[in-house]
Structures are given as structure tokens and as C-alpha cells.
N, C-alpha and C positions, 0 to 999 in steps of 0.2 A: 660162749656169750660174755661173761665176765672177764675183767681184765684188772689185775693187782697194781697196774701202772697205767692209769688213764693218759692218753696224750694231752688231755687238759683237766686240770685240776676242778673239781666239780665246784668248789668254791669260787672259782675265779670266772666260771661261765655266766654270761649276761646274754640273754636273747633279745632280740629288736622284732615286735610285732609290727607289720607294716600296714595293717588295715586290710581295706579290700583293694587289690591290685587293679588298675584301671579307672578307678572310682574316685581317686584322691580329691577331683574337684568339687565333689559333691558329698565329701564326708560330713562338713557342717549340716548340709541339709538332713542327712541321714541321722545325724545325732538328734534331731527335733523330735521324731516320733519315738526314737529309743528312750531319751529323757523323760520325755512325758509318760510313757508306758511304766517306766521305772517309778517314778513319783507316784503314779496312780496304785501301782503294786504295793509299793510300801505302805502308802496311807490306807489303802482299802483292806489290807491284810491284818495291818496293826489295828485299824478300827475294828475288824470282825473279833480278832482276839479279845479285845477290850470288851465289847459287846457280850461274848459267851463269858468269859472269866467273871463280869460285873453282875451278871443276871442269872439268879439260881434255877429259873426254869429252863435255862439252857445247858445246864450241867448233865445233860444226858449223852449217852454213847454216840449218837450221831454227832453232834455239834463239838464232842471232844475231839473226835477225829478229824473234823472240819478244821479245830483249831491247830491240830497238829499240822494238817495241810497247808495252813496258813502261815505257820512259822517255816516250814519247809520251803515254801515260795518266797519269803523274806529273804532265806539265806542262799536259796538258788540265784535269785535276780541279782543279789548283792556281792556274790562270787565274780560275776562277770561285767555287769552294766557299767559300775564306775571306772574300770580299766577300759573298757570301750569307749567311753565318752573322753577320757583322759587323751586316747589315741585320736579320736576325732577332732578335739577341741585344741590341745595342747601340742599334739604330736610325740606324747610321751609314751612311745612302746617298749622302751628298755623295762626289762624284768629279769631278775636273777633266777638261777637256775632252782634254787630252793624255792623261790617264790611261785615259779611257774608250776613246779611239782605240786606245790600245795594247792594252788588253783585247780589243777588238774583233778587232784585228789577229791576235793570238796566238791567241784562240778559233778562228778562221776558218782559220788558218794550221795549227794541231794538227789540225783536222778533214781537212782535205785531206792533210795528212801522214800520219794514221792511214789513210786511205782508200788511200795509194799503198802503206804497208807491208803492208797486207792483200793487195792485189793481188801484190807481191813474194812473199807467203806462198804464195798460189795457186800464183805460177810455180814456186816451190821444190818444192811437191807434186807439180807437174805433172812436172818433170824427175826427181824421186825415182821416182816411179812408172812413168812411160812411158820414161825412159831411165836406168835406175839404174846401170848400168855406166860411163856418162859423168857421173854427177852430181857428184863431186869435181872432175872436168876443167873442168865448165861453170860450176859456182858455186865458183869460187876466193875467198880471202878479198879478192883485189883486185876482183873482179867485184862481190861484196857490198858492199864499201865504194864502188865507183862507183854501186851501185844507191841506196845512202843518200844520197849527196851529190847525185845525180839527183833523189831525191824531196823533199830538202830545197830544192833550187833551183827546182823546179817550184812547189813551195808558195808560195815568196815570190813568185815571178812572177806567180801566180794572185792571191794575196790583196793584195800592194802597191796595185794600183789600187784596192783597196776605200778604203785609207787616204787616197790621193790624192784621189779624188772627194769624200770627206768634208770634206776641207780645202778643196776649190774652192767649198763651198757658203756662203750666207750664212745668219748666225743672227741673230735680232734678239728674243731675251729668253724664248723658250720653253725651260723647263730640266727638266720633270717626265719622268722615264723610267718608264712602268708595267711594269717589269721587274725581274728580280733581278742582270742583268748588261747590259753593252753589246754591242749587235749592230748590223750595219751598218744595216738597215731602220730600226732604233728611233732611232739617231742622225740619220739622213738625214730622216725624217719630221718632226725639230724644226726642220729649216731652213725659211727664207722664200721660197725661189725654187724652181723646178723641179727635181725628182729624178728625171726620166724616165731619164736615164743611169744612175744608181745602181740603178733598176729592173730595167733592160734587162741591166745587168752582173750584177747580182744573180741574174736568171734563167738569163743564161748561164753562170755559174761553175758551179752543182752539175749543170746539165743536161750539159754537154760534159765536164767534168773528172771529177766523181764519177760521172756517167752512162758515161762510157768505162771507169772503172775496174770498175763493177758488170758492164758487158757482158763486159770480157776475164776476170773471174772467173769469170763464167758459162761462158764458151767454154773455159777450162781445166778446169773440172768435166766439161763435156761430153766432152772428151777424156780425163780421168782415168778416170771410171767405167767406160767399155769396158774400159780396160786393167786395172782391178782384177779385174773379172771374168774376164778372159782368164787369170788366174795359176792355176796348176794346184795349188799347195800350199794347205792351209786355213789355216794360221796368218798367211801373208803377206797375203791380202786383209782379214782381220779387223784386222791391225794398221794397214793403209793405212786402212781405213773409220775406225777410230779417230782416227786423226790428223787426217783430214778432217774428221771429225764435230766436233771441237774447234774446227777452224777455220771451218767452216760457223756453230758455236753464236756464235761471236764476230762474225762478219760479219752474223748476224741482229740479234745485240745492238746493234751499231754503226749499221747502215744503218736499221732499222726506225724508231726515235723520231726520226731525224735526217731522213729523208724525209718522214715525217708532219708534223714542224716546218715543212718547207720548203713543202710543198703547204698547210697549214694557213695558214701566214703570207701566203700570195699569194692563196689562193683560198677560204678558209673563215674568214676573218677576223671576218665579222658572223655566221656560223652556229655558230661555237665559243665557249663562253663564255671570257673572257680568263683567268680563274684557271685552268681546265682547261689552257688552251693553255701558260701559264707553268709549270705543274707538269710537264706532259708534256715540254716543252722541257728542263727540269732533268735529265730522265732521261739524256739523251745525254752529260751532261757528268760524272755520278757513277755512273751503274749500269755501263756497261761497262768503266771502270777498276778498279771494283769485283770485277766477276765475271770478268773475263779471266784474272788470276792463279789464281782458284780453279780455272776450267775446266781450264786446262792443268795445274795442280797435280793435279787429280783424276785427269785422263785420261792423262797423260804419266808412265809409270813411271820413265824415267831422272829426272825431276825430283823424284819422291816417294823414290827411292832417295837423292838427294843430300840433300834435306832431312831425311830421316831420319839420315843420318850427321852432319849438323850439329847436330841437335837432340840425338842420343845423346851426341856430343861434349861439349855443353854441360852434359848432365846429370853425364856423368863428370867435368867439371873441376869442376862444384859439390860 
């Protein structure tokens, strides 16, 4: 697979991303919702982090995990959206090989990282509902910090081989990427030699890491739901279901488009039109980061209360 004398020096490779083939005339119109969602994602998640950091009552495990999710959402959308807008507005699709691989790495890294955070949030709900008296002793700040470090470390070791495998391939001139951003198989398919290892690892990555996360999240809710309905009071089950409902909405927003993208990319490449595939792929890098802070802002009274305090103070100050 590797070659000591590549046909093209990797430092000299520049790719051109042509956007959505066949829809060039509507690139400007497509940029409007993407730009709007990106602005909402950055503003909403930044505000969410600010509210959690500045309000001592929100320094609880649930909100600390939520702040991690907000930071991941900011990075995930920023890795892709600015380049997409540059392609739509300025036709600036050129990107160097190193920059393309960097974008690919951080895109996959943040996807695996967000999946780990959603799993950590599921564990938080499980402990809070099934072991409420031990909640603060199990999920201490130290444990939360270690979980955060573990998720970052896991994401790095899962995604680093993707970049390593890309650098081992031989390239000989093909430089057109029919996409809006760089991803692993999109770069690998431009190589001249066999990409079987890339395909096998690309299949293994989501099935064993993301698949395990989804399985553990499902198990946590299988344990949570019976515990919720065993609670004798009326208010507590409703509060628990409201909290879990927000998490389930975020899970569906995150995993549904990404899993569709994965299976379409591997098994439906010739049956699904390319422009439909590309449009749907972009959903999982802009839609979840846009809607996550809205979902938690609408459904979480503590965040609503803190936001009301901040905006009322702003009006008073003005």
C-alpha cells in the first residue's frame, strides 16, 4: 500500500472541492440556511457555555457534560461550515493535502467525541435516576474530568489511524473532490493504489466504536425507564422523562443523519443521487449543533432561568 516514492509529492498536492455537482446554480441559495444555522450554532452553544460557567448552581454533572457537548458542537460545525460557505460564495474550493487531511481528522475526531459525550450523558441520567442518593459521590468533578480526558484520548486513538493510512497511499494527479469537505474515503479514492485497508478500517470504526456507544446508551435507557415508573411521586417521573426526552432528541438528531451517511456511502453509493447524499451529509455537521442548545434551552428550566437573569440584567444595564 505504501510507496517510498509517491508519484506526487504530498506537499505539492492541492485538491479542488467542486461543491454539489448539478446544483451549482443554487449554491447561493443553499448557503443561506447553512450560514443561518452556523450562526445560530455558534451563538447558541457559546451562550450555553457562558450560562453554565457563570452560574454556580449549574456546576452539576449534567450541565458539565452539556457544556462539553456545546464545545464539541462549536468545533464540529466550525471544521466544515466556513469552507462550505467559501465554496458557495467565492468558489474557493482549493485546499492543500495537509489542510484536507487535518479537516478530515478533526471531523471524524469530533464525531467520535460527541458520541462519547452522549454516552456519558446517558450514564449521568442512569446514575441520577437509579442511584439518586449516590449521585454526587459517584459523579465527582474528578470523575467527570477523567471521563472527559478518556473520551478525548479514545477519539484520538480511533481517528489517528485514518490520517496515518491516508499518508501511506500513493497519489498521482487526481485532485477533484465531489464534496463540500474532506472525509476519509473521499480522499482515499483519489489514490492510485489499493485502499482495501482504508475501507476495512472505515467500516470497523463506526461499527465497533459508535456501535458500542449506541448499544450502551440503549442499555442505560432500558435500565432507566423501569426505575422512572417505580417512582411514587407525580412530579419526579415527569421531571426525569423531560430530562431524558431532551437527551433522546439530541441522540436522534446526531445519530440518524450520520448513520444514514455511513450506510449510504458504503452500500447505496450508486442508488442514491450524489447531490442528495451530499446535502444529507451536511445535516449532521450543522443541524445537531444548531438544535442542541435550543432543545436544552427550551426543556431545561434551570438554563431558562439563568438566561432570563442574564438578559434582564442586560436590559437593566442598557
